[in-house]
C-alpha positions in Angstrom: -0.1 0.0 -0.2 1.6 3.3 -1.0 1.5 6.5 1.4 -1.3 7.9 -0.3 -3.2 4.9 -0.1 -2.8 4.5 3.8 -3.7 8.2 4.1 -7.0 7.7 2.0 -7.7 4.6 4.3 -7.0 6.7 7.3 -9.6 9.3 6.1 -6.8 12.2 5.3 -7.7 12.8 1.3 -5.7 16.1 1.5 -2.6 14.8 2.8 -3.4 11.8 0.7 -3.7 14.0 -2.7 -0.5 15.6 -1.5 1.4 12.5 -1.8 -0.4 10.8 -4.7 2.2 11.4 -7.2 5.5 11.8 -7.4 8.1 14.2 -9.4 5.9 17.0 -9.3 6.3 21.0 -7.7 4.4 21.5 -4.7 1.9 23.7 -6.3 1.0 20.5 -8.2 0.7 18.8 -5.2 -0.9 21.1 -3.0 -3.5 21.5 -6.1 -4.3 17.8 -6.2 -4.3 17.5 -2.3 -7.3 20.5 -2.5 -8.9 18.2 -5.6 -8.9 15.2 -3.7 -10.4 17.2 -0.3 -13.1 18.6 -2.5 -13.6 15.3 -4.0 -14.3 13.3 -0.3 -15.3 16.3 2.0 -18.4 16.2 3.8 -21.2 18.3 2.9 -22.9 20.9 4.9 -26.5 19.7 5.7 -28.9 21.8 3.6 -30.6 24.2 5.8 -33.8 25.1 3.3 -32.2 28.4 2.4 -32.0 29.8 -1.4 -28.2 29.8 -1.4 -25.9 26.4 -1.2 -23.5 25.7 0.4 -24.4 27.0 3.3 -23.4 26.7 7.3 -20.0 26.1 8.7 -17.3 25.7 5.8 -16.6 22.2 5.0 -13.4 22.2 7.4 -15.7 22.7 10.3 -17.0 18.9 9.8 -13.7 17.6 9.3 -12.2 19.5 12.1 -14.9 17.9 14.1 -14.2 14.4 12.5 -10.5 15.2 13.5 -8.9 15.2 10.3 -5.3 16.3 10.7 -4.5 18.1 7.6 -7.2 20.2 5.5 -7.1 23.7 3.4 -6.9 27.2 4.5 -7.3 30.3 3.0 -3.8 32.3 4.6 -1.3 29.4 5.1 -2.3 27.0 2.3 -3.1 24.4 4.7 -3.8 23.7 8.8 -1.4 20.9 10.2 -2.1 18.7 13.1 0.9 17.2 13.2 0.5 14.9 16.7 -2.7 13.8 15.5 -1.3 12.7 11.8 1.5 11.0 14.1 -0.9 8.8 15.2 -2.7 8.4 11.9 0.2 7.8 9.7 3.8 9.0 11.2 5.6 8.7 7.9 3.4 11.3 6.5 3.4 13.3 9.6 7.4 13.8 9.2 7.4 14.4 5.7 5.0 17.3 6.3 6.4 18.4 9.3 10.2 18.7 7.5 8.2 20.6 4.8 6.5 22.9 7.3 9.6 24.0 9.0 11.1 25.3 5.9 8.8 28.2 6.1 11.0 30.6 8.5 8.9 31.4 11.8 8.0 35.0 13.0 9.0 34.9 16.4 9.1 38.5 17.6 8.1 40.0 21.1 5.3 42.2 18.9 2.4 40.0 19.8 0.0 42.2 18.1 -2.2 41.5 14.9 -1.1 38.5 12.7 1.9 36.5 11.9 2.3 36.3 8.4 -1.2 36.3 7.9 -2.7 36.9 4.4 -6.6 37.9 4.1 -7.5 38.7 0.3 -10.4 38.8 -2.0 -10.7 36.6 -5.1 -11.5 38.1 -8.6 -15.1 37.9 -8.5 -16.0 40.4 -10.9 -13.8 38.0 -13.7 -15.1 34.9 -12.1 -19.0 35.7 -12.7 -18.1 37.2 -16.4 -16.0 34.2 -17.6 -17.6 31.6 -15.1 -15.2 28.7 -14.4 -15.4 27.2 -18.2 -13.7 30.6 -19.0 -11.0 30.0 -16.5 -10.3 26.3 -18.0 -10.2 27.8 -21.1 -7.5 30.0 -20.2 -5.7 27.7 -18.3 -5.9 24.7 -21.0 -4.2 27.1 -23.3 -1.0 27.3 -21.4 2.2 25.6 -22.2 2.2 22.2 -21.0 3.9 22.2 -17.5 3.2 21.6 -13.8 1.2 25.1 -13.5 -1.3 24.0 -16.1 -1.7 20.7 -14.9 -2.2 21.8 -11.2 -4.7 24.5 -12.1 -6.8 21.8 -14.1 -6.6 19.5 -11.3 -8.1 22.3 -9.0 -10.7 22.9 -11.7 -11.6 19.4 -11.5 -12.3 19.5 -7.6 -14.3 22.2 -7.6 -16.5 21.0 -10.2 -16.5 17.5 -8.6 -17.7 19.4 -5.2 -20.5 21.5 -7.5 -22.1 18.4 -8.9 -21.6 16.9 -5.6 -23.7 19.5 -3.8 -26.2 19.3 -6.7 -27.0 15.5 -5.7 -27.4 16.6 -2.2 -29.9 19.3 -3.0 -31.8 16.9 -5.1 -31.7 14.5 -2.2 -32.9 17.0 0.4 -35.8 17.8 -2.2 -34.3 21.7 -2.3 -36.0 24.1 -4.3 -35.7 23.6 -8.0 -34.5 27.2 -8.7 -31.4 26.6 -6.5 -30.8 23.2 -8.3 -30.9 24.6 -11.4 -29.0 27.4 -10.9 -26.1 25.8 -9.2 -26.3 23.2 -12.3 -25.6 26.3 -14.4 -23.0 28.5 -12.5 -20.3 29.2 -11.1 -19.6 27.1 -14.7 -21.1 29.5 -16.7 -21.7 33.6 -16.4 -24.9 34.2 -14.5 -28.1 34.9 -16.6 -29.9 36.7 -13.8 -29.0 38.0 -10.3 -30.3 35.0 -8.4 -27.7 33.1 -10.3 -25.2 35.6 -9.5 -25.7 35.3 -5.8 -25.6 31.5 -6.0 -22.1 31.7 -7.9 -21.1 34.3 -5.4 -21.7 32.0 -2.6 -20.4 29.0 -4.3 -17.1 30.7 -4.6 -16.8 32.0 -1.3 -17.2 28.8 0.1 -14.5 27.3 -2.5 -11.8 30.4 -1.3 -12.4 29.2 2.1 -15.3 31.7 3.7 -12.3 34.9 4.1 -13.5 38.3 2.3 -16.9 38.8 0.6 -16.0 41.2 -2.1 -17.8 44.0 -3.6 -21.4 42.9 -4.0 -22.7 46.3 -5.4 -19.9 47.0 -8.0 -19.9 43.5 -9.6 -23.5 42.3 -9.0 -24.6 45.3 -11.0 -24.4 44.0 -14.6 -27.0 41.0 -13.7 -29.8 43.5 -11.5 -32.8 44.6 -13.3 -34.6 46.2 -10.1 -35.1 43.3 -8.0 -35.3 43.2 -4.3 -32.5 41.2 -3.0 -32.2 42.3 0.8 -33.4 38.6 1.8 -30.7 37.0 -0.5 -28.0 39.1 0.6 -29.0 38.5 4.2 -28.4 34.6 3.5 -25.1 35.3 1.9 -24.3 37.6 5.2 -25.4 35.0 7.7 -23.1 32.6 5.8 -20.2 34.8 6.3 -21.0 35.3 9.8 -21.4 31.8 10.7 -17.9 31.2 9.2 -16.2 34.0 11.2 -15.6 35.8 7.7 -14.3 38.9 6.8 -14.7 42.0 5.0 -16.4 43.7 1.8 -16.6 47.3 0.5 -19.1 49.4 -0.5 -19.1 52.3 -3.0 -17.9 54.8 -4.2 -20.4 54.6 -6.6 -23.6 54.1 -5.2 -26.5 52.0 -6.3 -29.5 50.3 -5.5 -27.5 47.3 -4.6 -25.4 49.6 -1.9 -28.7 50.5 -0.3 -30.0 46.8 -0.2 -26.6 45.8 1.3 -27.0 48.0 4.0 -30.4 47.1 5.0 -29.3 43.3 4.5 -26.5 44.1 7.5 -28.8 45.5 10.1 -28.3 43.3 13.0 -25.7 41.4 11.5 -22.1 40.8 13.2 -20.2 40.1 9.7 -18.9 40.7 7.3 -17.5 44.1 7.8 -18.7 46.4 5.5 -16.6 49.4 4.5 -18.9 52.3 2.9 -16.5 54.4 0.9 -17.7 58.0 1.4 -17.5 60.8 -0.7 -18.6 64.7 0.0 -21.5 64.3 -2.4 -22.7 60.8 -1.1 -26.8 60.8 -1.6 -28.9 61.6 1.5 -31.0 58.1 0.8 -27.6 56.6 1.6 -27.1 58.3 5.1 -30.4 57.5 5.8 -29.9 53.4 5.6 -26.5 54.0 7.6 -28.5 55.8 10.3 -31.2 53.0 10.4 -28.4 49.8 10.6 -26.0 51.6 13.0 -29.4 52.0 14.9 -29.5 48.1 15.4 -26.5 48.4 17.5 -24.2 46.1 14.5 -21.4 48.8 14.1 -22.1 48.6 10.2 -21.1 50.0 7.9 -17.6 51.5 8.9 -17.3 54.7 7.1 -13.9 55.5 5.0 -12.6 58.7 3.7 -12.6 57.7 -0.2 -11.0 60.8 -1.8 -8.3 61.2 1.1 -7.3 57.3 0.3 -7.2 57.7 -3.4 -5.1 60.6 -2.7 -2.7 59.1 -0.4 -2.8 56.1 -2.3 -1.6 57.2 -5.5 1.0 59.3 -4.1 2.6 56.2 -2.6 1.8 54.0 -5.4 2.1 56.1 -8.7 2.6 53.1 -11.0 -1.0 51.6 -9.8 -3.1 52.8 -13.1 -6.4 54.1 -12.3 -8.6 51.0 -13.7 -6.8 49.0 -10.7 -7.4 51.7 -8.2 -11.4 51.2 -9.0 -10.9 47.7 -7.0 -10.1 49.5 -3.9 -11.3 47.3 -0.9 -10.4 46.4 2.7 -9.9 42.9 3.8 -9.7 41.3 7.1 -9.8 44.0 9.9 -9.8 46.8 7.0 -6.2 46.2 5.3 -6.3 47.9 2.0 -6.1 45.9 -0.9 -7.3 45.5 -4.7 -9.9 43.3 -5.0 -8.8 40.3 -7.5 -5.4 41.4 -8.2 -3.3 41.9 -4.9 -1.9 39.9 -2.5 -1.5 41.9 0.7 0.2 40.7 4.1 -2.6 41.5 6.1 -1.7 41.6 8.9 2.1 40.3 8.2 3.1 41.2 11.8 3.1 43.7 14.6 5.1 46.2 16.3 4.2 47.1 20.0 5.5 50.4 20.1 4.7 50.3 24.0 7.0 47.7 24.9 9.8 49.1 23.1 8.8 52.4 25.3 8.3 50.5 28.4 11.9 48.6 28.1 13.5 52.1 26.8 12.2 54.0 29.5 13.3 51.8 32.4 17.1 51.3 30.6 17.6 54.8 29.7 15.4 57.9 31.7 18.3 58.2 34.1 20.8 58.6 31.2 19.0 61.3 29.5 19.6 64.8 31.0 17.2 66.7 28.7 13.8 65.4 26.9 15.2 65.5 23.5 17.8 63.4 23.9 15.4 60.9 25.8 13.0 61.2 22.7 15.4 60.5 20.2 17.0 57.7 21.7 13.5 56.0 21.8 12.8 56.7 18.4 16.2 55.1 17.5 15.2 52.0 19.1 11.7 52.2 17.5 13.5 52.1 14.0 15.6 49.4 14.9 13.0 47.1 16.3 10.7 47.8 13.1 13.8 47.1 10.8 14.3 43.7 13.0 10.6 42.6 12.2 10.6 43.5 8.5 13.7 41.3 7.9 12.1 38.6 9.9 9.1 39.0 7.8 10.9 39.0 4.7 12.4 35.8 5.5 8.9 34.5 6.0 7.8 35.8 2.5 10.8 34.5 1.1 10.3 30.9 2.3 6.4 30.8 2.1 7.0 31.6 -1.8 9.3 28.6 -2.1 7.3 26.4 0.2 3.7 27.6 0.7 1.8 27.9 -2.7 -2.0 28.6 -2.5 -3.3 27.1 -5.4 -7.3 28.6 -5.1 -5.7 32.4 -5.1 -3.2 31.1 -7.8 -6.5 30.6 -9.7 -8.7 33.0 -8.9 -6.5 36.1 -8.7 -5.1 38.0 -11.6 -2.3 37.7 -13.1 -1.0 34.6 -11.6 -2.5 32.1 -14.7 -1.1 34.8 -17.2 2.3 34.7 -15.3 1.9 31.1 -14.4 3.7 31.5 -10.9 1.7 31.1 -7.7 0.1 33.7 -5.8 2.6 33.5 -3.0 5.0 33.7 -5.3 5.2 37.1 -7.5 2.3 35.8 -9.6 -0.2 38.7 -8.5 -0.2 41.9 -10.0 0.7 43.8 -6.9 2.3 43.2 -3.6 2.5 45.0 -0.4 2.7 44.3 3.5 0.6 45.9 6.0 2.2 45.8 9.7 0.1 46.6 12.6 1.3 49.5 15.1 0.1 49.1 18.4 0.2 51.5 21.7 0.7 54.5 20.0 -1.4 56.7 21.9 0.0 55.3 25.2 3.2 56.4 24.1 2.4 59.9 23.2 0.5 60.6 26.2 3.2 58.8 28.3 5.8 60.9 26.7 4.0 64.4 27.3 4.0 63.2 31.1 7.8 62.5 31.2 8.5 65.8 29.4 6.5 67.8 31.8 7.1 66.2 35.1 10.7 65.1 34.5 12.6 67.6 32.2 10.3 71.0 32.6 9.3 71.1 36.0 11.7 68.7 37.1 9.1 67.0 40.0 10.9 63.7 40.0 14.1 62.1 39.3 14.0 59.2 37.0 14.4 56.6 40.0 11.8 58.5 41.7 9.3 58.8 38.6 9.5 54.8 37.8 8.8 54.2 41.3 5.7 56.4 41.8 4.3 55.2 38.5 5.0 51.5 39.2 3.4 52.0 42.9 0.2 53.7 41.7 1.0 56.6 44.0 -2.1 58.8 44.0 -0.4 62.0 44.1 1.8 61.2 41.1 -1.4 59.6 39.1 -3.2 63.3 40.1 -0.5 65.3 38.6 0.2 62.4 35.2 -3.4 63.1 34.7 -3.1 67.4 34.6 0.0 66.9 32.0 -1.3 67.8 28.2 -2.9 64.6 26.8 -3.8 63.7 23.4 -7.6 63.7 22.2 -8.8 67.2 23.6 -7.5 69.3 20.5 -4.1 70.6 22.6 -1.8 71.5 20.1 1.1 71.1 22.3 0.0 67.1 22.9 -0.7 66.9 19.5 2.1 67.9 17.8 4.3 65.6 20.1 2.0 62.9 18.7 2.4 63.8 15.1 6.1 64.3 15.5 6.4 60.9 17.1 3.9 59.2 14.8 5.8 60.7 11.5 9.1 59.3 13.0 7.7 55.4 13.2 5.7 55.4 10.0 8.7 56.9 8.4 10.6 53.9 9.8 9.1 51.4 7.7 10.6 52.9 4.5 14.3 50.9 5.9 13.1 47.7 3.8 11.0 46.9 0.7 8.9 44.0 0.9 9.6 40.3 -0.6 8.6 39.4 -3.2 8.0 43.2 -4.3 6.2 46.2 -3.1 6.5 48.1 0.3 6.0 48.0 3.9 3.1 50.0 5.5 2.2 50.7 9.2 -1.7 50.3 10.1 -3.1 50.6 13.5 -6.4 48.5 13.7 -6.2 46.4 17.0 -9.3 44.5 16.5 -8.8 42.0 19.7 -5.3 42.1 20.2 -4.9 45.6 22.4 -5.6 43.5 25.6 -2.9 40.9 24.9 -0.4 43.1 23.5 -0.5 44.7 27.0 0.2 41.9 29.1 3.9 42.2 28.8 3.7 45.8 29.1 4.6 47.5 32.8 2.8 50.6 34.0 3.4 53.5 31.8 3.2 56.9 32.3 -0.1 57.7 31.0 -1.7 56.0 34.0 -2.0 52.7 32.2 -1.4 49.8 35.1 0.8 47.0 34.9 -0.4 44.6 32.1 -3.6 46.5 31.4 -4.7 46.8 27.5 -3.3 49.3 25.4 -5.4 52.0 23.2 -7.7 50.3 21.0 -7.8 52.7 18.2 -6.0 56.0 17.2 -8.5 57.7 19.4 -7.8 58.7 22.9 -7.4 56.4 25.4 -10.7 55.8 27.6 -11.7 58.7 29.5 -9.1 61.5 28.4 -11.4 62.6 25.7 -13.1 65.1 28.1 -14.4 67.9 25.6 -16.5 65.9 23.1 -16.1 64.1 19.9 -15.2 67.5 17.7 -12.0 67.9 20.1 -11.1 64.4 19.9 -11.7 64.0 15.9 -9.3 67.1 15.5 -6.5 65.4 17.5 -7.1 62.3 15.4 -6.9 64.3 12.2 -3.8 66.0 12.9 -1.9 62.9 13.0 0.3 62.0 9.5 -2.1 59.7 8.0 -0.2 59.9 4.4 1.8 56.5 5.1 -1.0 54.9 7.5 -2.7 53.4 4.2 -4.5 50.4 5.8 -6.4 51.5 8.1 -6.1 53.6 11.0 -9.0 52.5 13.2 -11.2 55.2 14.8 -14.0 53.9 17.4 -16.8 56.1 18.6 -19.5 55.6 20.9 -22.7 57.3 20.1 -26.2 57.3 21.4 -28.9 56.2 18.2 -31.2 59.1 19.0 -28.7 61.7 17.8 -27.3 59.7 14.6 -29.7 61.3 12.0 -28.8 64.7 13.5 -24.9 64.6 14.0 -23.4 61.6 12.5 -23.1 63.0 8.8 -21.9 66.8 9.9 -19.2 64.7 12.4 -18.0 62.6 9.4 -17.7 65.5 6.8 -15.8 67.7 9.0 -13.3 65.1 10.2 -12.9 63.6 6.5 -12.5 67.1 5.5 -9.5 67.6 8.0 -7.8 63.9 6.9 -9.6 61.7 9.2 -9.1 58.5 7.3 -11.8 56.0 8.9 -14.5 56.1 11.7 -16.8 53.0 13.0 -19.6 53.7 15.0 -21.1 51.6 18.2 -24.7 52.7 19.4 -24.8 50.9 22.5 -25.6 52.4 25.6 -23.8 52.3 29.2 -26.9 50.7 30.7 -27.4 48.1 27.8 -23.2 47.0 28.4 -23.8 46.7 32.2 -26.9 44.5 31.7 -25.1 42.5 29.5 -22.2 42.1 31.7 -24.3 41.0 34.4 -27.0 39.0 32.3 -25.2 37.8 29.2 -28.3 35.1 28.5 -30.6 38.2 27.6 -28.0 39.8 25.2 -27.1 37.1 23.0 -27.0 39.1 19.9 -25.6 42.2 21.5 -23.1 43.4 18.7 -20.3 46.0 19.5 -17.4 47.5 17.1 -14.4 46.4 18.4 -11.0 46.8 16.6 -11.4 46.5 12.4 -14.7 44.6 12.7 -18.1 44.0 14.6 -18.3 41.3 17.2 -20.7 39.5 19.9 -20.4 41.3 23.4 -20.9 37.9 24.8 -17.5 36.8 22.8 -15.4 39.1 24.3 -13.3 38.5 27.3 -14.2 40.4 30.6 -10.9 42.5 29.9 -12.0 43.5 26.5 -16.0 43.8 27.7 -14.3 46.6 30.2 -12.6 48.5 27.2 -15.8 49.0 25.6 -17.6 49.9 28.7 -15.1 52.4 29.1 -15.4 54.3 26.0 -17.0 57.6 26.2 -21.1 57.6 24.6 -21.2 61.3 22.9 
């Protein structure tokens, strides 16, 4: 019995497919692994809806069945080595050897992902050409492993589609769904329903990552139908899979409105509305109605500002490609269907760097400028080290971790006959999460005032009082200028520090091409990122969470939302392309009168993004006390919406501490 046969016999079709044929490229082997998985994967039970597949992704059923190796959209595959060791030791050791050839991302900066790659497949082209068009393009390639790999994957997708149709027939599903899935996605849709059936099917094939730009790409198939319920059903499929994001706009149409209606009360996907100054009032009305359901959807993005920044940073990208502007995962900037963006590739915990530098060097610095510039030098050094580690990961990933599905469905991999991770996509860049920035800004302001200007404490006294949480010290620290109240002196310090940090990403270019860009989208990592950080001068106690966005530290924004957003808009956002998250909590009753003017002025002044939670303090407290009564309560946290009950107690407390405007 061959190794492949043994793996088939113990219920490991993905691993079996990988080892089935010798003498081929890794892309070929992984494509065949994916094919075998699709041919044998357990199908989700039909739930009676109008779209299929439905429910949890097929990985879910195999995880419950203890399958050791399965496809995964970011890292190509997931691998449970101990479990495979019990089933087939020879395969386990061979896969482990391959797995370890990809350089690990090991840094103390536990913020965001580690080589994570969200992405958008090219839904527009898939719908327009159908998979038959993809097969024709692949068939026309020169013979070789690349061509054969893509054909194997297409065979697997076709086998999976046919199996889905059989299950639907056996489940007495609606004939309209069966008829649609017999036609799409093999062929281009003939109507809006078939377009959504095809979209849903491809979403599951891709592994349930980003849902894409529905209002742009569905329009050719739309004839004025009410499709809110269908879109809502699609969104429920995203939600049950913890899926991610999709943009709306900047050209608004009836599908834009229906998408905003469909997201009401939904946690996922994260919808990002690209806002232009002339956005119609009827779109604003839809926003008010949706946010009033406390879903935090959609988040609002300054389209004109993004385009100005992006074109300046990447002048080589043509306008046609910028029309695909999208935000994947927790809002990382991408180009739908044509880019490979590390998101989040890694993180930089500026508060941790500051904490270590403060304790080692405060006593050595005779003035604030020397302390500040020494800190900046240390931050630059650690950013360069993280980028070097990340580049080695990206280089080895290109060699040993091909991604067949994204290679098939992201332009220009087929034309170049190169893998998605190995220079096949049209555009590449990497985004690295910057955490703790606001904590460092306010901490520097306190040090400048109490140690160097007013000379109230020596370095040793300052650290001792800070660590002991001395009440008099904390009161003096709170009286120092802080970020978030439109204080020019504090904000100027913040602007200077942020520019130094953001410019530090120019020290390296990213593999295989493109640049590194800083972002600030903390999602839920800001709590864990605070654990290794001792007490800081901004009043934060040891191991407490870091600031959750580029807004003020909770409780410091005492002069209202306008002052807060004025401080935010002073930061140098010309490098932070993807995305500087700004959380705001507002009362529902003020949305229709205050939100539009607040957003308009903030965006005019350079603000990039705003996400709104409409949940009262009373509701939060009751949900903390009686979670069983608030199972569907949703809050905006980091770059996405999440069920309040799913948050840790620490994260729940940070949501409660946000100022409610």
